[in-house]
N, CA, C, O and the ligand as a Tripos MOL2 file, in Angstrom:
@<TRIPOS>MOLECULE
protein
  265   263    67     0     0
PROTEIN
NO_CHARGES

@<TRIPOS>ATOM
      1 N           1.1610    0.5590    6.1980 N.3       1 MET1
      2 CA         -0.2660    0.2350    6.1240 C.3       1 MET1
      3 C          -0.9870    1.2940    5.2890 C.2       1 MET1
      4 O          -0.8720    2.4920    5.5460 O.2       1 MET1
      5 N          -1.7100    0.8430    4.3170 N.am      2 THR2
      6 CA         -2.4880    1.7610    3.4980 C.3       2 THR2
      7 C          -3.9660    1.6250    3.8500 C.2       2 THR2
      8 O          -4.5040    0.5250    3.9700 O.2       2 THR2
      9 N          -4.5850    2.7600    4.0050 N.am      3 TYR3
     10 CA         -6.0010    2.7820    4.3310 C.3       3 TYR3
     11 C          -6.8070    3.2170    3.1310 C.2       3 TYR3
     12 O          -6.3360    3.9710    2.2800 O.2       3 TYR3
     13 N          -8.0090    2.7360    3.0800 N.am      4 PHE4
     14 CA         -8.9340    3.0630    2.0110 C.3       4 PHE4
     15 C         -10.1630    3.6750    2.6800 C.2       4 PHE4
     16 O         -10.8960    2.9980    3.4000 O.2       4 PHE4
     17 N         -10.3720    4.9480    2.4320 N.am      5 VAL5
     18 CA        -11.4450    5.6770    3.1000 C.3       5 VAL5
     19 C         -12.6530    5.7830    2.1720 C.2       5 VAL5
     20 O         -12.5550    6.2460    1.0350 O.2       5 VAL5
     21 N         -13.7820    5.3420    2.6910 N.am      6 ASP6
     22 CA        -15.0430    5.4640    1.9720 C.3       6 ASP6
     23 C         -15.7720    6.6820    2.5500 C.2       6 ASP6
     24 O         -16.3510    6.6150    3.6340 O.2       6 ASP6
     25 N         -15.7360    7.7800    1.8190 N.am      7 HIS7
     26 CA        -16.3210    9.0170    2.3280 C.3       7 HIS7
     27 C         -17.8430    9.0190    2.2360 C.2       7 HIS7
     28 O         -18.5080    9.8350    2.8740 O.2       7 HIS7
     29 N         -18.3800    8.1200    1.4550 N.am      8 LEU8
     30 CA        -19.8340    8.0400    1.3420 C.3       8 LEU8
     31 C         -20.4250    7.4060    2.6000 C.2       8 LEU8
     32 O         -21.3790    7.9200    3.1840 O.2       8 LEU8
     33 N         -19.8500    6.3020    2.9940 N.am      9 LYS9
     34 CA        -20.3640    5.5790    4.1530 C.3       9 LYS9
     35 C         -19.6000    5.8850    5.4230 C.2       9 LYS9
     36 O         -19.9330    5.3840    6.4960 O.2       9 LYS9
     37 N         -18.5750    6.7090    5.2970 N.am     10 LYS10
     38 CA        -17.7300    7.0600    6.4380 C.3      10 LYS10
     39 C         -17.1380    5.8190    7.0750 C.2      10 LYS10
     40 O         -17.1950    5.6270    8.2890 O.2      10 LYS10
     41 N         -16.5760    4.9930    6.2320 N.am     11 ASN11
     42 CA        -15.8920    3.7960    6.7030 C.3      11 ASN11
     43 C         -14.4180    3.8840    6.3560 C.2      11 ASN11
     44 O         -14.0240    4.4850    5.3570 O.2      11 ASN11
     45 N         -13.6200    3.2680    7.2080 N.am     12 ILE12
     46 CA        -12.1840    3.1990    6.9510 C.3      12 ILE12
     47 C         -11.8000    1.7370    6.8020 C.2      12 ILE12
     48 O         -11.9820    0.9300    7.7130 O.2      12 ILE12
     49 N         -11.2700    1.4210    5.6400 N.am     13 HIS13
     50 CA        -10.8560    0.0480    5.3700 C.3      13 HIS13
     51 C          -9.3450   -0.0320    5.3630 C.2      13 HIS13
     52 O          -8.6500    0.9700    5.2020 O.2      13 HIS13
     53 N          -8.8610   -1.2250    5.5380 N.am     14 ARG14
     54 CA         -7.4420   -1.4710    5.3250 C.3      14 ARG14
     55 C          -7.3240   -2.0920    3.9410 C.2      14 ARG14
     56 O          -7.8890   -3.1470    3.6530 O.2      14 ARG14
     57 N          -6.5770   -1.4080    3.1090 N.am     15 THR15
     58 CA         -6.5210   -1.7870    1.7070 C.3      15 THR15
     59 C          -6.2060   -3.2650    1.5170 C.2      15 THR15
     60 O          -6.7670   -3.9360    0.6510 O.2      15 THR15
     61 N          -5.3010   -3.7460    2.3450 N.am     16 ARG16
     62 CA         -4.8510   -5.1180    2.1860 C.3      16 ARG16
     63 C          -5.9640   -6.1360    2.4130 C.2      16 ARG16
     64 O          -5.9600   -7.2100    1.8110 O.2      16 ARG16
     65 N          -6.9160   -5.7990    3.2800 N.am     17 TYR17
     66 CA         -7.9430   -6.7610    3.6410 C.3      17 TYR17
     67 C          -9.3130   -6.4330    3.0510 C.2      17 TYR17
     68 O         -10.2540   -7.2170    3.1760 O.2      17 TYR17
     69 N          -9.4160   -5.2960    2.4220 N.am     18 ALA18
     70 CA        -10.7150   -4.8860    1.8920 C.3      18 ALA18
     71 C         -11.1990   -5.8630    0.8300 C.2      18 ALA18
     72 O         -10.4250   -6.3380   -0.0020 O.2      18 ALA18
     73 N         -12.4840   -6.1500    0.8780 N.am     19 GLY19
     74 CA        -13.0340   -7.1070   -0.0750 C.3      19 GLY19
     75 C         -14.5150   -6.8920   -0.2870 C.2      19 GLY19
     76 O         -15.0680   -5.8490    0.0640 O.2      19 GLY19
     77 N         -15.1360   -7.8770   -0.8570 N.am     20 ASP20
     78 CA        -16.5470   -7.7550   -1.2130 C.3      20 ASP20
     79 C         -17.4460   -7.4880   -0.0170 C.2      20 ASP20
     80 O         -18.4800   -6.8340   -0.1490 O.2      20 ASP20
     81 N         -17.0580   -7.9910    1.1520 N.am     21 ASP21
     82 CA        -17.8980   -7.8350    2.3360 C.3      21 ASP21
     83 C         -17.9650   -6.3930    2.8310 C.2      21 ASP21
     84 O         -18.8430   -6.0400    3.6190 O.2      21 ASP21
     85 N         -17.0540   -5.5820    2.3750 N.am     22 CYS22
     86 CA        -16.9340   -4.2360    2.9250 C.3      22 CYS22
     87 C         -18.0340   -3.2860    2.4600 C.2      22 CYS22
     88 O         -18.2920   -2.2760    3.1150 O.2      22 CYS22
     89 N         -18.6620   -3.5830    1.3760 N.am     23 GLY23
     90 CA        -19.7970   -2.7860    0.9310 C.3      23 GLY23
     91 C         -19.4570   -1.4650    0.2880 C.2      23 GLY23
     92 O         -20.2790   -0.5490    0.2820 O.2      23 GLY23
     93 N         -18.2630   -1.3500   -0.2540 N.am     24 PHE24
     94 CA        -17.8890   -0.0770   -0.8930 C.3      24 PHE24
     95 C         -18.0430   -0.1110   -2.4060 C.2      24 PHE24
     96 O         -17.7190    0.8600   -3.0890 O.2      24 PHE24
     97 N         -18.5250   -1.2020   -2.9160 N.am     25 LEU25
     98 CA        -18.5590   -1.3520   -4.3700 C.3      25 LEU25
     99 C         -19.4640   -0.3240   -5.0440 C.2      25 LEU25
    100 O         -19.2830   -0.0090   -6.2200 O.2      25 LEU25
    101 N         -20.4240    0.1890   -4.3070 N.am     26 GLN26
    102 CA        -21.3340    1.1740   -4.8880 C.3      26 GLN26
    103 C         -20.9000    2.6040   -4.5920 C.2      26 GLN26
    104 O         -21.5630    3.5610   -4.9930 O.2      26 GLN26
    105 N         -19.8020    2.7370   -3.8990 N.am     27 THR27
    106 CA        -19.2890    4.0750   -3.6070 C.3      27 THR27
    107 C         -18.5480    4.6160   -4.8310 C.2      27 THR27
    108 O         -17.6150    3.9790   -5.3190 O.2      27 THR27
    109 N         -18.9520    5.7750   -5.3250 N.am     28 PRO28
    110 CA        -18.3070    6.3280   -6.5210 C.3      28 PRO28
    111 C         -16.8340    6.6490   -6.2850 C.2      28 PRO28
    112 O         -16.4070    6.9030   -5.1580 O.2      28 PRO28
    113 N         -16.0870    6.6300   -7.3530 N.am     29 ILE29
    114 CA        -14.6390    6.8300   -7.2820 C.3      29 ILE29
    115 C         -14.2850    8.1180   -6.5390 C.2      29 ILE29
    116 O         -13.3380    8.1460   -5.7530 O.2      29 ILE29
    117 N         -15.0450    9.1760   -6.7900 N.am     30 GLU30
    118 CA        -14.6920   10.4600   -6.1850 C.3      30 GLU30
    119 C         -14.9180   10.4780   -4.6730 C.2      30 GLU30
    120 O         -14.4750   11.3940   -3.9790 O.2      30 GLU30
    121 N         -15.6080    9.4610   -4.1770 N.am     31 LYS31
    122 CA        -15.8250    9.3710   -2.7310 C.3      31 LYS31
    123 C         -14.8450    8.4080   -2.0760 C.2      31 LYS31
    124 O         -14.9250    8.1390   -0.8780 O.2      31 LYS31
    125 N         -13.9250    7.8990   -2.8740 N.am     32 ARG32
    126 CA        -12.9350    6.9640   -2.3390 C.3      32 ARG32
    127 C         -11.5890    7.6580   -2.2230 C.2      32 ARG32
    128 O         -11.2000    8.4450   -3.0870 O.2      32 ARG32
    129 N         -10.8940    7.3560   -1.1510 N.am     33 GLU33
    130 CA         -9.5860    7.9670   -0.9750 C.3      33 GLU33
    131 C          -8.6240    6.9570   -0.3510 C.2      33 GLU33
    132 O          -8.9800    6.2130    0.5630 O.2      33 GLU33
    133 N          -7.4120    6.9520   -0.8650 N.am     34 PHE34
    134 CA         -6.3900    6.0790   -0.3040 C.3      34 PHE34
    135 C          -5.3880    6.9240    0.4500 C.2      34 PHE34
    136 O          -4.9830    7.9900   -0.0140 O.2      34 PHE34
    137 N          -4.9910    6.4460    1.6080 N.am     35 THR35
    138 CA         -4.0100    7.1870    2.3920 C.3      35 THR35
    139 C          -3.1680    6.2240    3.2010 C.2      35 THR35
    140 O          -3.6340    5.1510    3.5840 O.2      35 THR35
    141 N          -1.9480    6.6010    3.4580 N.am     36 ASN36
    142 CA         -1.1340    5.8080    4.3850 C.3      36 ASN36
    143 C          -0.8460    6.6120    5.6410 C.2      36 ASN36
    144 O           0.0670    6.2900    6.4000 O.2      36 ASN36
    145 N          -1.6270    7.6560    5.8550 N.am     37 SER37
    146 CA         -1.4460    8.5150    7.0140 C.3      37 SER37
    147 C          -2.3160    8.0610    8.1680 C.2      37 SER37
    148 O          -3.5350    8.2310    8.1360 O.2      37 SER37
    149 N          -1.6980    7.4860    9.1850 N.am     38 THR38
    150 CA         -2.4440    7.0720   10.3690 C.3      38 THR38
    151 C          -3.0690    8.2710   11.0660 C.2      38 THR38
    152 O          -4.1670    8.1740   11.6130 O.2      38 THR38
    153 N          -2.3710    9.3970   11.0460 N.am     39 ALA39
    154 CA         -2.8790   10.6060   11.6840 C.3      39 ALA39
    155 C          -4.1670   11.0830   11.0120 C.2      39 ALA39
    156 O          -5.1090   11.5150   11.6760 O.2      39 ALA39
    157 N          -4.1840   10.9950    9.6890 N.am     40 PHE40
    158 CA         -5.3750   11.4070    8.9500 C.3      40 PHE40
    159 C          -6.5540   10.5090    9.2900 C.2      40 PHE40
    160 O          -7.6690   10.9790    9.5130 O.2      40 PHE40
    161 N          -6.2890    9.2110    9.3260 N.am     41 VAL41
    162 CA         -7.3440    8.2550    9.6540 C.3      41 VAL41
    163 C          -7.8610    8.4860   11.0700 C.2      41 VAL41
    164 O          -9.0640    8.4430   11.3300 O.2      41 VAL41
    165 N          -6.9290    8.7310   11.9670 N.am     42 LYS42
    166 CA         -7.3160    8.9620   13.3530 C.3      42 LYS42
    167 C          -8.1600   10.2340   13.4670 C.2      42 LYS42
    168 O          -9.1150   10.2960   14.2410 O.2      42 LYS42
    169 N          -7.7940   11.2230   12.6950 N.am     43 GLN43
    170 CA         -8.5520   12.4730   12.6920 C.3      43 GLN43
    171 C          -9.9740   12.2440   12.1820 C.2      43 GLN43
    172 O         -10.9320   12.7820   12.7370 O.2      43 GLN43
    173 N         -10.1020   11.4560   11.1390 N.am     44 LEU44
    174 CA        -11.4270   11.1420   10.6100 C.3      44 LEU44
    175 C         -12.2600   10.4210   11.6540 C.2      44 LEU44
    176 O         -13.4520   10.6890   11.8050 O.2      44 LEU44
    177 N         -11.6320    9.5140   12.3650 N.am     45 GLU45
    178 CA        -12.3380    8.7570   13.3940 C.3      45 GLU45
    179 C         -12.8170    9.6480   14.5210 C.2      45 GLU45
    180 O         -13.9600    9.5540   14.9690 O.2      45 GLU45
    181 N         -11.9260   10.5100   14.9710 N.am     46 GLU46
    182 CA        -12.2200   11.2790   16.1800 C.3      46 GLU46
    183 C         -13.0440   12.5270   15.9010 C.2      46 GLU46
    184 O         -13.8560   12.9380   16.7300 O.2      46 GLU46
    185 N         -12.8360   13.1260   14.7370 N.am     47 GLN47
    186 CA        -13.5020   14.3960   14.4620 C.3      47 GLN47
    187 C         -14.6680   14.2640   13.4970 C.2      47 GLN47
    188 O         -15.6190   15.0430   13.5580 O.2      47 GLN47
    189 N         -14.6010   13.3020   12.6250 N.am     48 GLU48
    190 CA        -15.6570   13.1360   11.6200 C.3      48 GLU48
    191 C         -16.5240   11.9100   11.8830 C.2      48 GLU48
    192 O         -17.4840   11.6370   11.1620 O.2      48 GLU48
    193 N         -16.1570   11.1720   12.9470 N.am     49 LEU49
    194 CA        -16.9170   10.0000   13.3690 C.3      49 LEU49
    195 C         -16.9740    8.9060   12.3030 C.2      49 LEU49
    196 O         -17.9720    8.2000   12.1610 O.2      49 LEU49
    197 N         -15.8930    8.7920   11.5750 N.am     50 TYR50
    198 CA        -15.7720    7.6530   10.6700 C.3      50 TYR50
    199 C         -15.5620    6.3950   11.5090 C.2      50 TYR50
    200 O         -15.0490    6.4500   12.6270 O.2      50 TYR50
    201 N         -15.9680    5.2690   10.9450 N.am     51 GLU51
    202 CA        -15.8100    4.0110   11.6630 C.3      51 GLU51
    203 C         -14.9090    3.0680   10.8830 C.2      51 GLU51
    204 O         -14.9190    3.0330    9.6520 O.2      51 GLU51
    205 N         -14.1420    2.3160   11.6270 N.am     52 ARG52
    206 CA        -13.3050    1.3170   10.9770 C.3      52 ARG52
    207 C         -14.1630    0.1320   10.5680 C.2      52 ARG52
    208 O         -14.9310   -0.4020   11.3680 O.2      52 ARG52
    209 N         -14.0250   -0.2590    9.3470 N.am     53 CYS53
    210 CA        -14.7980   -1.3790    8.8310 C.3      53 CYS53
    211 C         -14.4390   -2.6630    9.5710 C.2      53 CYS53
    212 O         -13.2630   -3.0090    9.6790 O.2      53 CYS53
    213 N         -15.4450   -3.3710   10.0810 N.am     54 PRO54
    214 CA        -15.1640   -4.6060   10.8170 C.3      54 PRO54
    215 C         -14.7010   -5.7530    9.9280 C.2      54 PRO54
    216 O         -14.1610   -6.7470   10.4120 O.2      54 PRO54
    217 N         -14.9150   -5.6070    8.6360 N.am     55 HIS55
    218 CA        -14.6100   -6.7250    7.7330 C.3      55 HIS55
    219 C         -13.1380   -6.8190    7.3640 C.2      55 HIS55
    220 O         -12.6780   -7.8690    6.9160 O.2      55 HIS55
    221 N         -12.4090   -5.7550    7.5450 N.am     56 CYS56
    222 CA        -11.0310   -5.8110    7.0520 C.3      56 CYS56
    223 C         -10.0290   -5.2950    8.0700 C.2      56 CYS56
    224 O          -9.0050   -4.7200    7.7010 O.2      56 CYS56
    225 N         -10.3130   -5.4920    9.3290 N.am     57 GLN57
    226 CA         -9.3560   -5.0790   10.3470 C.3      57 GLN57
    227 C          -8.3170   -6.1460   10.6220 C.2      57 GLN57
    228 O          -7.2560   -5.8520   11.1720 O.2      57 GLN57
    229 N          -8.6030   -7.3550   10.2520 N.am     58 SER58
    230 CA         -7.6470   -8.4380   10.4920 C.3      58 SER58
    231 C          -7.9040   -9.5320    9.4940 C.2      58 SER58
    232 O          -8.8080   -9.4520    8.6630 O.2      58 SER58
    233 N          -7.0980  -10.5440    9.5950 N.am     59 VAL59
    234 CA         -7.2980  -11.6930    8.7180 C.3      59 VAL59
    235 C          -8.7010  -12.2510    8.9490 C.2      59 VAL59
    236 O          -9.1640  -12.3740   10.0830 O.2      59 VAL59
    237 N          -9.3460  -12.5770    7.8670 N.am     60 LYS60
    238 CA        -10.7270  -13.0350    7.9720 C.3      60 LYS60
    239 C         -10.8500  -14.2710    8.8600 C.2      60 LYS60
    240 O         -10.0540  -15.2070    8.7930 O.2      60 LYS60
    241 N         -11.8880  -14.2260    9.6940 N.am     61 MET61
    242 CA        -12.2020  -15.3810   10.5110 C.3      61 MET61
    243 C         -13.5060  -15.9710   10.0010 C.2      61 MET61
    244 O         -14.3240  -15.2850    9.3880 O.2      61 MET61
    245 N         -13.6750  -17.2330   10.2650 N.am     62 LEU62
    246 CA        -14.8840  -17.9030    9.8010 C.3      62 LEU62
    247 C         -15.9990  -17.6760   10.8060 C.2      62 LEU62
    248 O         -16.0970  -18.3790   11.8120 O.2      62 LEU62
    249 N         -16.8380  -16.6890   10.5250 N.am     63 VAL63
    250 CA        -17.9040  -16.3670   11.4670 C.3      63 VAL63
    251 C         -19.2720  -16.7280   10.9240 C.2      63 VAL63
    252 O         -20.2520  -16.7600   11.6680 O.2      63 VAL63
    253 N         -19.3390  -16.9950    9.6510 N.am     64 ASN64
    254 CA        -20.6350  -17.2890    9.0380 C.3      64 ASN64
    255 C         -20.7700  -18.7790    8.7790 C.2      64 ASN64
    256 O         -20.7430  -19.2460    7.6400 O.2      64 ASN64
    257 N         -20.9160  -19.5050    9.8720 N.am     65 ASN65
    258 CA        -20.9610  -20.9490    9.7390 C.3      65 ASN65
    259 C         -22.3730  -21.5020    9.7620 C.2      65 ASN65
    260 O         -22.5610  -22.7180    9.7910 O.2      65 ASN65
    261 N         -23.3410  -20.6490    9.7490 N.am     66 ASP66
    262 CA        -24.7180  -21.1640    9.8640 C.3      66 ASP66
    263 C         -25.3360  -21.5290    8.5440 C.2      66 ASP66
    264 O         -26.4840  -21.9720    8.5010 O.2      66 ASP66
    265 ZN        -13.6490   -3.1010    4.9090 Zn       67 ZN67
@<TRIPOS>BOND
     1     1     2 1
     2     2     3 1
     3     3     4 2
     4     3     5 am
     5     5     6 1
     6     6     7 1
     7     7     8 2
     8     7     9 am
     9     9    10 1
    10    10    11 1
    11    11    12 2
    12    11    13 am
    13    13    14 1
    14    14    15 1
    15    15    16 2
    16    15    17 am
    17    17    18 1
    18    18    19 1
    19    19    20 2
    20    19    21 am
    21    21    22 1
    22    22    23 1
    23    23    24 2
    24    23    25 am
    25    25    26 1
    26    26    27 1
    27    27    28 2
    28    27    29 am
    29    29    30 1
    30    30    31 1
    31    31    32 2
    32    31    33 am
    33    33    34 1
    34    34    35 1
    35    35    36 2
    36    35    37 am
    37    37    38 1
    38    38    39 1
    39    39    40 2
    40    39    41 am
    41    41    42 1
    42    42    43 1
    43    43    44 2
    44    43    45 am
    45    45    46 1
    46    46    47 1
    47    47    48 2
    48    47    49 am
    49    49    50 1
    50    50    51 1
    51    51    52 2
    52    51    53 am
    53    53    54 1
    54    54    55 1
    55    55    56 2
    56    55    57 am
    57    57    58 1
    58    58    59 1
    59    59    60 2
    60    59    61 am
    61    61    62 1
    62    62    63 1
    63    63    64 2
    64    63    65 am
    65    65    66 1
    66    66    67 1
    67    67    68 2
    68    67    69 am
    69    69    70 1
    70    70    71 1
    71    71    72 2
    72    71    73 am
    73    73    74 1
    74    74    75 1
    75    75    76 2
    76    75    77 am
    77    77    78 1
    78    78    79 1
    79    79    80 2
    80    79    81 am
    81    81    82 1
    82    82    83 1
    83    83    84 2
    84    83    85 am
    85    85    86 1
    86    86    87 1
    87    87    88 2
    88    87    89 am
    89    89    90 1
    90    90    91 1
    91    91    92 2
    92    91    93 am
    93    93    94 1
    94    94    95 1
    95    95    96 2
    96    95    97 am
    97    97    98 1
    98    98    99 1
    99    99   100 2
   100    99   101 am
   101   101   102 1
   102   102   103 1
   103   103   104 2
   104   103   105 am
   105   105   106 1
   106   106   107 1
   107   107   108 2
   108   107   109 am
   109   109   110 1
   110   110   111 1
   111   111   112 2
   112   111   113 am
   113   113   114 1
   114   114   115 1
   115   115   116 2
   116   115   117 am
   117   117   118 1
   118   118   119 1
   119   119   120 2
   120   119   121 am
   121   121   122 1
   122   122   123 1
   123   123   124 2
   124   123   125 am
   125   125   126 1
   126   126   127 1
   127   127   128 2
   128   127   129 am
   129   129   130 1
   130   130   131 1
   131   131   132 2
   132   131   133 am
   133   133   134 1
   134   134   135 1
   135   135   136 2
   136   135   137 am
   137   137   138 1
   138   138   139 1
   139   139   140 2
   140   139   141 am
   141   141   142 1
   142   142   143 1
   143   143   144 2
   144   143   145 am
   145   145   146 1
   146   146   147 1
   147   147   148 2
   148   147   149 am
   149   149   150 1
   150   150   151 1
   151   151   152 2
   152   151   153 am
   153   153   154 1
   154   154   155 1
   155   155   156 2
   156   155   157 am
   157   157   158 1
   158   158   159 1
   159   159   160 2
   160   159   161 am
   161   161   162 1
   162   162   163 1
   163   163   164 2
   164   163   165 am
   165   165   166 1
   166   166   167 1
   167   167   168 2
   168   167   169 am
   169   169   170 1
   170   170   171 1
   171   171   172 2
   172   171   173 am
   173   173   174 1
   174   174   175 1
   175   175   176 2
   176   175   177 am
   177   177   178 1
   178   178   179 1
   179   179   180 2
   180   179   181 am
   181   181   182 1
   182   182   183 1
   183   183   184 2
   184   183   185 am
   185   185   186 1
   186   186   187 1
   187   187   188 2
   188   187   189 am
   189   189   190 1
   190   190   191 1
   191   191   192 2
   192   191   193 am
   193   193   194 1
   194   194   195 1
   195   195   196 2
   196   195   197 am
   197   197   198 1
   198   198   199 1
   199   199   200 2
   200   199   201 am
   201   201   202 1
   202   202   203 1
   203   203   204 2
   204   203   205 am
   205   205   206 1
   206   206   207 1
   207   207   208 2
   208   207   209 am
   209   209   210 1
   210   210   211 1
   211   211   212 2
   212   211   213 am
   213   213   214 1
   214   214   215 1
   215   215   216 2
   216   215   217 am
   217   217   218 1
   218   218   219 1
   219   219   220 2
   220   219   221 am
   221   221   222 1
   222   222   223 1
   223   223   224 2
   224   223   225 am
   225   225   226 1
   226   226   227 1
   227   227   228 2
   228   227   229 am
   229   229   230 1
   230   230   231 1
   231   231   232 2
   232   231   233 am
   233   233   234 1
   234   234   235 1
   235   235   236 2
   236   235   237 am
   237   237   238 1
   238   238   239 1
   239   239   240 2
   240   239   241 am
   241   241   242 1
   242   242   243 1
   243   243   244 2
   244   243   245 am
   245   245   246 1
   246   246   247 1
   247   247   248 2
   248   247   249 am
   249   249   250 1
   250   250   251 1
   251   251   252 2
   252   251   253 am
   253   253   254 1
   254   254   255 1
   255   255   256 2
   256   255   257 am
   257   257   258 1
   258   258   259 1
   259   259   260 2
   260   259   261 am
   261   261   262 1
   262   262   263 1
   263   263   264 2
@<TRIPOS>SUBSTRUCTURE
     1 MET1         2 RESIDUE 1 A MET
     2 THR2         6 RESIDUE 1 A THR
     3 TYR3        10 RESIDUE 1 A TYR
     4 PHE4        14 RESIDUE 1 A PHE
     5 VAL5        18 RESIDUE 1 A VAL
     6 ASP6        22 RESIDUE 1 A ASP
     7 HIS7        26 RESIDUE 1 A HIS
     8 LEU8        30 RESIDUE 1 A LEU
     9 LYS9        34 RESIDUE 1 A LYS
    10 LYS10       38 RESIDUE 1 A LYS
    11 ASN11       42 RESIDUE 1 A ASN
    12 ILE12       46 RESIDUE 1 A ILE
    13 HIS13       50 RESIDUE 1 A HIS
    14 ARG14       54 RESIDUE 1 A ARG
    15 THR15       58 RESIDUE 1 A THR
    16 ARG16       62 RESIDUE 1 A ARG
    17 TYR17       66 RESIDUE 1 A TYR
    18 ALA18       70 RESIDUE 1 A ALA
    19 GLY19       74 RESIDUE 1 A GLY
    20 ASP20       78 RESIDUE 1 A ASP
    21 ASP21       82 RESIDUE 1 A ASP
    22 CYS22       86 RESIDUE 1 A CYS
    23 GLY23       90 RESIDUE 1 A GLY
    24 PHE24       94 RESIDUE 1 A PHE
    25 LEU25       98 RESIDUE 1 A LEU
    26 GLN26      102 RESIDUE 1 A GLN
    27 THR27      106 RESIDUE 1 A THR
    28 PRO28      110 RESIDUE 1 A PRO
    29 ILE29      114 RESIDUE 1 A ILE
    30 GLU30      118 RESIDUE 1 A GLU
    31 LYS31      122 RESIDUE 1 A LYS
    32 ARG32      126 RESIDUE 1 A ARG
    33 GLU33      130 RESIDUE 1 A GLU
    34 PHE34      134 RESIDUE 1 A PHE
    35 THR35      138 RESIDUE 1 A THR
    36 ASN36      142 RESIDUE 1 A ASN
    37 SER37      146 RESIDUE 1 A SER
    38 THR38      150 RESIDUE 1 A THR
    39 ALA39      154 RESIDUE 1 A ALA
    40 PHE40      158 RESIDUE 1 A PHE
    41 VAL41      162 RESIDUE 1 A VAL
    42 LYS42      166 RESIDUE 1 A LYS
    43 GLN43      170 RESIDUE 1 A GLN
    44 LEU44      174 RESIDUE 1 A LEU
    45 GLU45      178 RESIDUE 1 A GLU
    46 GLU46      182 RESIDUE 1 A GLU
    47 GLN47      186 RESIDUE 1 A GLN
    48 GLU48      190 RESIDUE 1 A GLU
    49 LEU49      194 RESIDUE 1 A LEU
    50 TYR50      198 RESIDUE 1 A TYR
    51 GLU51      202 RESIDUE 1 A GLU
    52 ARG52      206 RESIDUE 1 A ARG
    53 CYS53      210 RESIDUE 1 A CYS
    54 PRO54      214 RESIDUE 1 A PRO
    55 HIS55      218 RESIDUE 1 A HIS
    56 CYS56      222 RESIDUE 1 A CYS
    57 GLN57      226 RESIDUE 1 A GLN
    58 SER58      230 RESIDUE 1 A SER
    59 VAL59      234 RESIDUE 1 A VAL
    60 LYS60      238 RESIDUE 1 A LYS
    61 MET61      242 RESIDUE 1 A MET
    62 LEU62      246 RESIDUE 1 A LEU
    63 VAL63      250 RESIDUE 1 A VAL
    64 ASN64      254 RESIDUE 1 A ASN
    65 ASN65      258 RESIDUE 1 A ASN
    66 ASP66      262 RESIDUE 1 A ASP
    67 ZN67       265 GROUP 0 **** ****
């Protein structure tokens, strides 16, 4: 599993599922980081209060039906 860390918004994406909904398009390249280290991601979550992006944690579900 590869993670995509947005250091600007403090979001953690899963590279495989990341898409337009994730809101990282305006994050500059130098604020983006790719990692496959679960320990690193966990550390960011617990110590830096990064949040896992809700848009790419699993296969997309149809939630916007209105
Ligand atoms: Zn995302």
